[in-house]
MARKOL-65105 format. One record per residue (C-alpha): residue number from 0; residue in three letters; chain; y, x, z. Coordinates in Angstrom, 2 decimals. Layout:
residues N
<nudren->NUM vexkol->ala lumpa->A y->Y x->X z->Z>;
...
end
This chain:
residues 261
<nudren->0 vexkol->unk lumpa->A y->-55.63 x->-38.69 z->8.56>;
<nudren->1 vexkol->unk lumpa->A y->-54.56 x->-35.52 z->6.97>;
<nudren->2 vexkol->unk lumpa->A y->-52.37 x->-37.35 z->4.24>;
<nudren->3 vexkol->unk lumpa->A y->-50.29 x->-38.95 z->6.91>;
<nudren->4 vexkol->unk lumpa->A y->-49.47 x->-36.10 z->8.91>;
<nudren->5 vexkol->unk lumpa->A y->-46.09 x->-34.31 z->8.34>;
<nudren->6 vexkol->unk lumpa->A y->-46.89 x->-31.03 z->10.23>;
<nudren->7 vexkol->unk lumpa->A y->-47.66 x->-29.59 z->13.78>;
<nudren->8 vexkol->unk lumpa->A y->-45.55 x->-28.16 z->16.51>;
<nudren->9 vexkol->unk lumpa->A y->-47.09 x->-26.42 z->19.50>;
<nudren->10 vexkol->unk lumpa->A y->-50.41 x->-27.59 z->18.37>;
<nudren->11 vexkol->unk lumpa->A y->-49.33 x->-31.09 z->18.45>;
<nudren->12 vexkol->unk lumpa->A y->-49.49 x->-33.17 z->15.09>;
<nudren->13 vexkol->unk lumpa->A y->-46.43 x->-34.88 z->13.77>;
<nudren->14 vexkol->unk lumpa->A y->-46.94 x->-38.16 z->11.70>;
<nudren->15 vexkol->unk lumpa->A y->-44.93 x->-38.46 z->8.55>;
<nudren->16 vexkol->unk lumpa->A y->-42.49 x->-41.32 z->9.03>;
<nudren->17 vexkol->unk lumpa->A y->-41.85 x->-41.91 z->5.54>;
<nudren->18 vexkol->unk lumpa->A y->-45.31 x->-43.19 z->5.37>;
<nudren->19 vexkol->unk lumpa->A y->-45.64 x->-44.84 z->8.82>;
<nudren->20 vexkol->unk lumpa->A y->-42.71 x->-47.02 z->8.45>;
<nudren->21 vexkol->unk lumpa->A y->-43.59 x->-48.86 z->5.11>;
<nudren->22 vexkol->unk lumpa->A y->-47.31 x->-49.05 z->6.12>;
<nudren->23 vexkol->unk lumpa->A y->-46.40 x->-50.62 z->9.64>;
<nudren->24 vexkol->unk lumpa->A y->-44.10 x->-53.10 z->7.88>;
<nudren->25 vexkol->unk lumpa->A y->-46.96 x->-54.13 z->5.59>;
<nudren->26 vexkol->unk lumpa->A y->-49.25 x->-54.52 z->8.42>;
<nudren->27 vexkol->unk lumpa->A y->-46.79 x->-56.68 z->10.41>;
<nudren->28 vexkol->unk lumpa->A y->-46.23 x->-58.81 z->7.17>;
<nudren->29 vexkol->unk lumpa->A y->-50.06 x->-59.30 z->6.87>;
<nudren->30 vexkol->unk lumpa->A y->-50.09 x->-60.52 z->10.79>;
<nudren->31 vexkol->unk lumpa->A y->-47.07 x->-63.03 z->9.91>;
<nudren->32 vexkol->unk lumpa->A y->-48.93 x->-64.31 z->6.94>;
<nudren->33 vexkol->unk lumpa->A y->-52.26 x->-64.71 z->8.53>;
<nudren->34 vexkol->unk lumpa->A y->-50.58 x->-66.93 z->11.41>;
<nudren->35 vexkol->unk lumpa->A y->-48.43 x->-68.90 z->9.01>;
<nudren->36 vexkol->unk lumpa->A y->-51.59 x->-69.93 z->7.08>;
<nudren->37 vexkol->unk lumpa->A y->-52.92 x->-71.26 z->10.38>;
<nudren->38 vexkol->unk lumpa->A y->-55.18 x->-68.17 z->11.03>;
<nudren->39 vexkol->unk lumpa->A y->-55.82 x->-66.70 z->14.41>;
<nudren->40 vexkol->unk lumpa->A y->-55.54 x->-63.03 z->15.45>;
<nudren->41 vexkol->unk lumpa->A y->-57.56 x->-61.24 z->17.85>;
<nudren->42 vexkol->unk lumpa->A y->-55.99 x->-58.25 z->19.94>;
<nudren->43 vexkol->unk lumpa->A y->-58.50 x->-55.52 z->20.83>;
<nudren->44 vexkol->unk lumpa->A y->-57.71 x->-52.58 z->23.09>;
<nudren->45 vexkol->unk lumpa->A y->-60.02 x->-51.88 z->26.10>;
<nudren->46 vexkol->unk lumpa->A y->-58.53 x->-48.45 z->27.02>;
<nudren->47 vexkol->unk lumpa->A y->-56.64 x->-48.18 z->30.31>;
<nudren->48 vexkol->unk lumpa->A y->-53.25 x->-47.67 z->29.02>;
<nudren->49 vexkol->unk lumpa->A y->-53.76 x->-50.52 z->26.33>;
<nudren->50 vexkol->unk lumpa->A y->-55.35 x->-53.12 z->28.38>;
<nudren->51 vexkol->unk lumpa->A y->-52.18 x->-54.69 z->29.70>;
<nudren->52 vexkol->unk lumpa->A y->-49.98 x->-54.49 z->26.61>;
<nudren->53 vexkol->unk lumpa->A y->-52.81 x->-56.11 z->24.49>;
<nudren->54 vexkol->unk lumpa->A y->-53.18 x->-59.11 z->26.84>;
<nudren->55 vexkol->unk lumpa->A y->-49.34 x->-59.60 z->27.11>;
<nudren->56 vexkol->unk lumpa->A y->-48.87 x->-59.38 z->23.50>;
<nudren->57 vexkol->unk lumpa->A y->-51.61 x->-61.91 z->22.65>;
<nudren->58 vexkol->unk lumpa->A y->-50.52 x->-64.49 z->25.53>;
<nudren->59 vexkol->unk lumpa->A y->-46.85 x->-64.00 z->24.03>;
<nudren->60 vexkol->unk lumpa->A y->-47.65 x->-65.27 z->20.70>;
<nudren->61 vexkol->unk lumpa->A y->-50.65 x->-67.65 z->21.82>;
<nudren->62 vexkol->unk lumpa->A y->-53.47 x->-65.63 z->20.29>;
<nudren->63 vexkol->unk lumpa->A y->-56.65 x->-63.97 z->21.73>;
<nudren->64 vexkol->unk lumpa->A y->-57.45 x->-60.76 z->23.12>;
<nudren->65 vexkol->unk lumpa->A y->-60.38 x->-58.37 z->24.42>;
<nudren->66 vexkol->unk lumpa->A y->-59.05 x->-55.81 z->26.78>;
<nudren->67 vexkol->unk lumpa->A y->-61.74 x->-55.17 z->29.35>;
<nudren->68 vexkol->unk lumpa->A y->-64.98 x->-54.05 z->27.33>;
<nudren->69 vexkol->unk lumpa->A y->-66.13 x->-55.04 z->23.90>;
<nudren->70 vexkol->unk lumpa->A y->-69.45 x->-56.87 z->23.97>;
<nudren->71 vexkol->unk lumpa->A y->-71.53 x->-56.09 z->21.14>;
<nudren->72 vexkol->unk lumpa->A y->-72.00 x->-59.11 z->18.85>;
<nudren->73 vexkol->unk lumpa->A y->-68.67 x->-60.67 z->19.87>;
<nudren->74 vexkol->unk lumpa->A y->-67.99 x->-61.29 z->16.13>;
<nudren->75 vexkol->unk lumpa->A y->-71.51 x->-60.89 z->14.67>;
<nudren->76 vexkol->unk lumpa->A y->-73.28 x->-63.04 z->17.22>;
<nudren->77 vexkol->unk lumpa->A y->-70.70 x->-65.66 z->18.09>;
<nudren->78 vexkol->unk lumpa->A y->-73.14 x->-68.39 z->18.91>;
<nudren->79 vexkol->unk lumpa->A y->-74.40 x->-66.41 z->21.90>;
<nudren->80 vexkol->unk lumpa->A y->-71.01 x->-65.41 z->23.06>;
<nudren->81 vexkol->unk lumpa->A y->-69.80 x->-68.93 z->22.95>;
<nudren->82 vexkol->unk lumpa->A y->-72.68 x->-69.89 z->25.25>;
<nudren->83 vexkol->unk lumpa->A y->-71.31 x->-67.38 z->27.72>;
<nudren->84 vexkol->unk lumpa->A y->-67.84 x->-68.98 z->27.33>;
<nudren->85 vexkol->unk lumpa->A y->-69.25 x->-72.38 z->28.03>;
<nudren->86 vexkol->unk lumpa->A y->-70.93 x->-71.04 z->31.03>;
<nudren->87 vexkol->unk lumpa->A y->-67.53 x->-69.60 z->32.26>;
<nudren->88 vexkol->unk lumpa->A y->-65.81 x->-72.85 z->31.75>;
<nudren->89 vexkol->unk lumpa->A y->-68.50 x->-74.61 z->33.60>;
<nudren->90 vexkol->unk lumpa->A y->-68.29 x->-72.15 z->36.63>;
<nudren->91 vexkol->unk lumpa->A y->-64.45 x->-72.80 z->36.51>;
<nudren->92 vexkol->unk lumpa->A y->-65.03 x->-76.42 z->36.82>;
<nudren->93 vexkol->unk lumpa->A y->-67.37 x->-76.08 z->39.83>;
<nudren->94 vexkol->unk lumpa->A y->-64.81 x->-73.77 z->41.42>;
<nudren->95 vexkol->unk lumpa->A y->-62.11 x->-76.44 z->41.14>;
<nudren->96 vexkol->unk lumpa->A y->-64.37 x->-78.68 z->43.10>;
<nudren->97 vexkol->unk lumpa->A y->-64.83 x->-76.10 z->45.56>;
<nudren->98 vexkol->unk lumpa->A y->-68.42 x->-75.27 z->44.48>;
<nudren->99 vexkol->unk lumpa->A y->-69.35 x->-78.50 z->46.36>;
<nudren->100 vexkol->unk lumpa->A y->-73.07 x->-78.80 z->47.22>;
<nudren->101 vexkol->unk lumpa->A y->-73.88 x->-75.13 z->46.81>;
<nudren->102 vexkol->unk lumpa->A y->-74.87 x->-72.71 z->49.67>;
<nudren->103 vexkol->unk lumpa->A y->-72.68 x->-69.68 z->50.68>;
<nudren->104 vexkol->unk lumpa->A y->-75.12 x->-67.59 z->48.91>;
<nudren->105 vexkol->unk lumpa->A y->-75.08 x->-69.65 z->45.73>;
<nudren->106 vexkol->unk lumpa->A y->-71.31 x->-69.80 z->45.98>;
<nudren->107 vexkol->unk lumpa->A y->-70.88 x->-65.88 z->46.19>;
<nudren->108 vexkol->unk lumpa->A y->-73.30 x->-65.40 z->43.26>;
<nudren->109 vexkol->unk lumpa->A y->-70.87 x->-67.98 z->41.27>;
<nudren->110 vexkol->unk lumpa->A y->-67.90 x->-66.22 z->42.12>;
<nudren->111 vexkol->unk lumpa->A y->-69.30 x->-62.94 z->41.07>;
<nudren->112 vexkol->unk lumpa->A y->-70.41 x->-64.36 z->37.72>;
<nudren->113 vexkol->unk lumpa->A y->-66.91 x->-66.01 z->37.28>;
<nudren->114 vexkol->unk lumpa->A y->-64.99 x->-62.61 z->37.75>;
<nudren->115 vexkol->unk lumpa->A y->-67.17 x->-60.64 z->35.39>;
<nudren->116 vexkol->unk lumpa->A y->-67.08 x->-63.38 z->32.44>;
<nudren->117 vexkol->unk lumpa->A y->-63.53 x->-63.84 z->33.07>;
<nudren->118 vexkol->unk lumpa->A y->-62.64 x->-60.11 z->32.54>;
<nudren->119 vexkol->unk lumpa->A y->-64.84 x->-60.03 z->29.53>;
<nudren->120 vexkol->unk lumpa->A y->-64.38 x->-63.28 z->27.89>;
<nudren->121 vexkol->unk lumpa->A y->-61.11 x->-64.86 z->29.54>;
<nudren->122 vexkol->unk lumpa->A y->-59.04 x->-63.69 z->26.48>;
<nudren->123 vexkol->unk lumpa->A y->-61.22 x->-65.47 z->23.92>;
<nudren->124 vexkol->unk lumpa->A y->-62.25 x->-68.53 z->25.90>;
<nudren->125 vexkol->unk lumpa->A y->-60.22 x->-70.90 z->23.63>;
<nudren->126 vexkol->unk lumpa->A y->-60.72 x->-68.85 z->20.31>;
<nudren->127 vexkol->unk lumpa->A y->-63.20 x->-71.45 z->19.31>;
<nudren->128 vexkol->unk lumpa->A y->-64.74 x->-69.20 z->16.47>;
<nudren->129 vexkol->unk lumpa->A y->-64.33 x->-65.75 z->14.53>;
<nudren->130 vexkol->unk lumpa->A y->-60.81 x->-64.73 z->14.25>;
<nudren->131 vexkol->unk lumpa->A y->-59.03 x->-64.33 z->10.72>;
<nudren->132 vexkol->unk lumpa->A y->-57.86 x->-60.95 z->11.57>;
<nudren->133 vexkol->unk lumpa->A y->-58.10 x->-58.32 z->14.30>;
<nudren->134 vexkol->unk lumpa->A y->-55.33 x->-55.96 z->15.62>;
<nudren->135 vexkol->unk lumpa->A y->-56.69 x->-52.77 z->17.16>;
<nudren->136 vexkol->unk lumpa->A y->-55.50 x->-49.87 z->19.37>;
<nudren->137 vexkol->unk lumpa->A y->-57.81 x->-46.91 z->19.26>;
<nudren->138 vexkol->unk lumpa->A y->-60.25 x->-47.21 z->16.46>;
<nudren->139 vexkol->unk lumpa->A y->-62.53 x->-44.52 z->17.86>;
<nudren->140 vexkol->unk lumpa->A y->-62.79 x->-46.40 z->21.11>;
<nudren->141 vexkol->unk lumpa->A y->-63.13 x->-49.79 z->19.31>;
<nudren->142 vexkol->unk lumpa->A y->-65.45 x->-48.62 z->16.55>;
<nudren->143 vexkol->unk lumpa->A y->-67.99 x->-51.20 z->17.34>;
<nudren->144 vexkol->unk lumpa->A y->-65.21 x->-53.94 z->16.93>;
<nudren->145 vexkol->unk lumpa->A y->-64.16 x->-52.34 z->13.56>;
<nudren->146 vexkol->unk lumpa->A y->-67.72 x->-52.35 z->12.28>;
<nudren->147 vexkol->unk lumpa->A y->-68.42 x->-56.08 z->13.33>;
<nudren->148 vexkol->unk lumpa->A y->-65.27 x->-56.94 z->11.49>;
<nudren->149 vexkol->unk lumpa->A y->-66.16 x->-54.97 z->8.39>;
<nudren->150 vexkol->unk lumpa->A y->-69.51 x->-56.61 z->8.22>;
<nudren->151 vexkol->unk lumpa->A y->-68.06 x->-59.89 z->8.35>;
<nudren->152 vexkol->unk lumpa->A y->-65.18 x->-59.22 z->5.94>;
<nudren->153 vexkol->unk lumpa->A y->-62.57 x->-59.87 z->8.50>;
<nudren->154 vexkol->unk lumpa->A y->-59.43 x->-57.77 z->7.82>;
<nudren->155 vexkol->unk lumpa->A y->-58.65 x->-55.10 z->10.33>;
<nudren->156 vexkol->unk lumpa->A y->-55.10 x->-53.96 z->11.22>;
<nudren->157 vexkol->unk lumpa->A y->-55.10 x->-50.98 z->13.43>;
<nudren->158 vexkol->unk lumpa->A y->-53.07 x->-48.05 z->14.92>;
<nudren->159 vexkol->unk lumpa->A y->-54.71 x->-44.93 z->13.71>;
<nudren->160 vexkol->unk lumpa->A y->-54.09 x->-41.70 z->15.57>;
<nudren->161 vexkol->unk lumpa->A y->-54.56 x->-38.01 z->13.85>;
<nudren->162 vexkol->unk lumpa->A y->-57.95 x->-37.49 z->15.66>;
<nudren->163 vexkol->unk lumpa->A y->-59.37 x->-40.80 z->14.03>;
<nudren->164 vexkol->unk lumpa->A y->-60.71 x->-41.72 z->10.76>;
<nudren->165 vexkol->unk lumpa->A y->-59.06 x->-44.57 z->8.83>;
<nudren->166 vexkol->unk lumpa->A y->-62.38 x->-45.76 z->7.02>;
<nudren->167 vexkol->unk lumpa->A y->-62.85 x->-49.35 z->7.57>;
<nudren->168 vexkol->unk lumpa->A y->-59.30 x->-50.20 z->8.39>;
<nudren->169 vexkol->unk lumpa->A y->-57.77 x->-52.36 z->5.94>;
<nudren->170 vexkol->unk lumpa->A y->-54.12 x->-51.86 z->7.05>;
<nudren->171 vexkol->unk lumpa->A y->-53.47 x->-48.52 z->8.71>;
<nudren->172 vexkol->unk lumpa->A y->-50.59 x->-47.93 z->10.93>;
<nudren->173 vexkol->unk lumpa->A y->-50.39 x->-44.11 z->11.49>;
<nudren->174 vexkol->unk lumpa->A y->-49.36 x->-43.70 z->15.09>;
<nudren->175 vexkol->unk lumpa->A y->-50.01 x->-42.34 z->18.35>;
<nudren->176 vexkol->unk lumpa->A y->-52.55 x->-44.62 z->20.23>;
<nudren->177 vexkol->unk lumpa->A y->-52.58 x->-42.73 z->23.44>;
<nudren->178 vexkol->unk lumpa->A y->-48.78 x->-43.06 z->24.90>;
<nudren->179 vexkol->unk lumpa->A y->-48.28 x->-45.98 z->26.86>;
<nudren->180 vexkol->unk lumpa->A y->-44.65 x->-46.69 z->25.46>;
<nudren->181 vexkol->unk lumpa->A y->-46.04 x->-46.28 z->21.97>;
<nudren->182 vexkol->unk lumpa->A y->-48.79 x->-48.82 z->22.48>;
<nudren->183 vexkol->unk lumpa->A y->-46.39 x->-51.38 z->24.09>;
<nudren->184 vexkol->unk lumpa->A y->-44.22 x->-50.87 z->21.12>;
<nudren->185 vexkol->unk lumpa->A y->-46.94 x->-51.56 z->18.47>;
<nudren->186 vexkol->unk lumpa->A y->-48.31 x->-54.62 z->20.50>;
<nudren->187 vexkol->unk lumpa->A y->-44.80 x->-56.14 z->20.82>;
<nudren->188 vexkol->unk lumpa->A y->-44.16 x->-55.75 z->17.26>;
<nudren->189 vexkol->unk lumpa->A y->-47.63 x->-57.37 z->16.29>;
<nudren->190 vexkol->unk lumpa->A y->-46.66 x->-60.24 z->18.84>;
<nudren->191 vexkol->unk lumpa->A y->-43.27 x->-60.66 z->17.10>;
<nudren->192 vexkol->unk lumpa->A y->-44.75 x->-60.96 z->13.59>;
<nudren->193 vexkol->unk lumpa->A y->-47.33 x->-63.63 z->14.91>;
<nudren->194 vexkol->unk lumpa->A y->-44.42 x->-65.52 z->16.27>;
<nudren->195 vexkol->unk lumpa->A y->-42.61 x->-65.29 z->12.98>;
<nudren->196 vexkol->unk lumpa->A y->-45.70 x->-66.68 z->11.40>;
<nudren->197 vexkol->unk lumpa->A y->-46.11 x->-69.47 z->13.95>;
<nudren->198 vexkol->unk lumpa->A y->-42.41 x->-70.30 z->13.35>;
<nudren->199 vexkol->unk lumpa->A y->-43.14 x->-70.49 z->9.42>;
<nudren->200 vexkol->unk lumpa->A y->-46.18 x->-72.66 z->10.03>;
<nudren->201 vexkol->unk lumpa->A y->-44.16 x->-75.13 z->12.15>;
<nudren->202 vexkol->unk lumpa->A y->-41.39 x->-75.27 z->9.45>;
<nudren->203 vexkol->unk lumpa->A y->-43.97 x->-75.98 z->6.71>;
<nudren->204 vexkol->unk lumpa->A y->-45.10 x->-78.91 z->8.93>;
<nudren->205 vexkol->unk lumpa->A y->-41.66 x->-80.22 z->8.72>;
<nudren->206 vexkol->unk lumpa->A y->-40.61 x->-79.28 z->12.41>;
<nudren->207 vexkol->unk lumpa->A y->-37.06 x->-77.98 z->12.77>;
<nudren->208 vexkol->unk lumpa->A y->-37.37 x->-75.92 z->15.88>;
<nudren->209 vexkol->unk lumpa->A y->-33.54 x->-75.17 z->16.02>;
<nudren->210 vexkol->unk lumpa->A y->-32.75 x->-78.81 z->15.98>;
<nudren->211 vexkol->unk lumpa->A y->-35.15 x->-79.66 z->18.46>;
<nudren->212 vexkol->unk lumpa->A y->-33.69 x->-76.92 z->20.69>;
<nudren->213 vexkol->unk lumpa->A y->-30.36 x->-78.15 z->20.27>;
<nudren->214 vexkol->unk lumpa->A y->-30.88 x->-82.09 z->20.42>;
<nudren->215 vexkol->unk lumpa->A y->-29.90 x->-83.62 z->23.75>;
<nudren->216 vexkol->unk lumpa->A y->-32.43 x->-85.48 z->25.73>;
<nudren->217 vexkol->unk lumpa->A y->-32.47 x->-89.14 z->25.09>;
<nudren->218 vexkol->unk lumpa->A y->-34.60 x->-91.88 z->26.07>;
<nudren->219 vexkol->unk lumpa->A y->-36.98 x->-93.13 z->23.52>;
<nudren->220 vexkol->unk lumpa->A y->-35.85 x->-96.24 z->21.62>;
<nudren->221 vexkol->unk lumpa->A y->-37.85 x->-99.45 z->22.29>;
<nudren->222 vexkol->unk lumpa->A y->-38.54 x->-101.41 z->19.10>;
<nudren->223 vexkol->unk lumpa->A y->-40.93 x->-104.35 z->19.62>;
<nudren->224 vexkol->unk lumpa->A y->-42.53 x->-102.84 z->22.78>;
<nudren->225 vexkol->unk lumpa->A y->-43.18 x->-99.58 z->20.92>;
<nudren->226 vexkol->unk lumpa->A y->-41.48 x->-96.35 z->21.86>;
<nudren->227 vexkol->unk lumpa->A y->-40.04 x->-94.90 z->18.60>;
<nudren->228 vexkol->unk lumpa->A y->-39.73 x->-91.53 z->19.87>;
<nudren->229 vexkol->unk lumpa->A y->-43.27 x->-91.33 z->20.96>;
<nudren->230 vexkol->unk lumpa->A y->-44.24 x->-92.55 z->17.41>;
<nudren->231 vexkol->unk lumpa->A y->-42.33 x->-89.97 z->15.56>;
<nudren->232 vexkol->unk lumpa->A y->-43.90 x->-87.28 z->17.71>;
<nudren->233 vexkol->unk lumpa->A y->-47.28 x->-88.54 z->16.96>;
<nudren->234 vexkol->unk lumpa->A y->-46.58 x->-88.64 z->13.25>;
<nudren->235 vexkol->unk lumpa->A y->-45.36 x->-84.96 z->13.35>;
<nudren->236 vexkol->unk lumpa->A y->-48.72 x->-83.90 z->15.22>;
<nudren->237 vexkol->unk lumpa->A y->-50.83 x->-85.76 z->12.72>;
<nudren->238 vexkol->unk lumpa->A y->-49.14 x->-83.99 z->9.93>;
<nudren->239 vexkol->unk lumpa->A y->-49.95 x->-80.56 z->11.67>;
<nudren->240 vexkol->unk lumpa->A y->-53.64 x->-81.37 z->12.12>;
<nudren->241 vexkol->unk lumpa->A y->-53.77 x->-82.14 z->8.38>;
<nudren->242 vexkol->unk lumpa->A y->-52.69 x->-78.60 z->7.89>;
<nudren->243 vexkol->unk lumpa->A y->-55.74 x->-77.33 z->9.88>;
<nudren->244 vexkol->unk lumpa->A y->-53.33 x->-75.70 z->12.48>;
<nudren->245 vexkol->unk lumpa->A y->-55.37 x->-73.91 z->15.17>;
<nudren->246 vexkol->unk lumpa->A y->-52.98 x->-75.09 z->17.94>;
<nudren->247 vexkol->unk lumpa->A y->-51.12 x->-78.32 z->18.33>;
<nudren->248 vexkol->unk lumpa->A y->-47.50 x->-78.36 z->17.38>;
<nudren->249 vexkol->unk lumpa->A y->-46.29 x->-78.99 z->20.85>;
<nudren->250 vexkol->unk lumpa->A y->-48.07 x->-75.91 z->22.10>;
<nudren->251 vexkol->unk lumpa->A y->-46.78 x->-73.63 z->19.13>;
<nudren->252 vexkol->unk lumpa->A y->-43.04 x->-74.85 z->19.69>;
<nudren->253 vexkol->unk lumpa->A y->-43.11 x->-74.27 z->23.45>;
<nudren->254 vexkol->unk lumpa->A y->-44.65 x->-70.78 z->22.60>;
<nudren->255 vexkol->unk lumpa->A y->-41.83 x->-69.83 z->20.23>;
<nudren->256 vexkol->unk lumpa->A y->-39.08 x->-71.24 z->22.37>;
<nudren->257 vexkol->unk lumpa->A y->-40.61 x->-69.34 z->25.51>;
<nudren->258 vexkol->unk lumpa->A y->-40.58 x->-66.20 z->23.28>;
<nudren->259 vexkol->unk lumpa->A y->-36.74 x->-66.66 z->22.34>;
<nudren->260 vexkol->unk lumpa->A y->-35.58 x->-67.33 z->25.90>;
end
């Protein structure tokens, strides 16, 4: 990371902001463009101070995350991981039914499995396949995630500190990956970039978010027994599906509006 270091003070390296700022802008643009094209982002950060900001950022922009422990093969052996996700969903369904028909011992075993699987896979349970981009905090700790992404040709955006190597990182953000405030800032900026991309995708699908926010609530018109309002909504949804959107338009609209409020 030598080329990105301005100097040192009291033994602490200082990043060259004249390089950090434009590289950060480039990384955020890549995140925005990926989501605008219908792609998905996987946020990765399993260190203690990164776990919550990573989850919050991913949930804010309706993307996915791993913040507990990176499971080897998450990307390279997705078929096996997807089976574990299906087991988690199956246990959740049984839990909703109160684990009917199970003994107390079997129920406790199920609850333990549910807790472990939720911690490890809860953030990717709806991902449905490999992501189109991964955003990483601390490339040294998440070296396995970076290696798997590199092997599959998945672009990597990462915050790279002075004690890490930028090798294998497609879009480097030179910065502090230890300070909680810095991590929260990077994650929030990434989430905002993803939300911008989501807005762009909705716009490309013909949805005017501003108009939908301002329009007064009216009862759907009835024409020959058909709800015109409902039909219009269905038409827009079909258009979105033809664009291979990873999420339905209604979910995306709600996500964007929630972020603005």
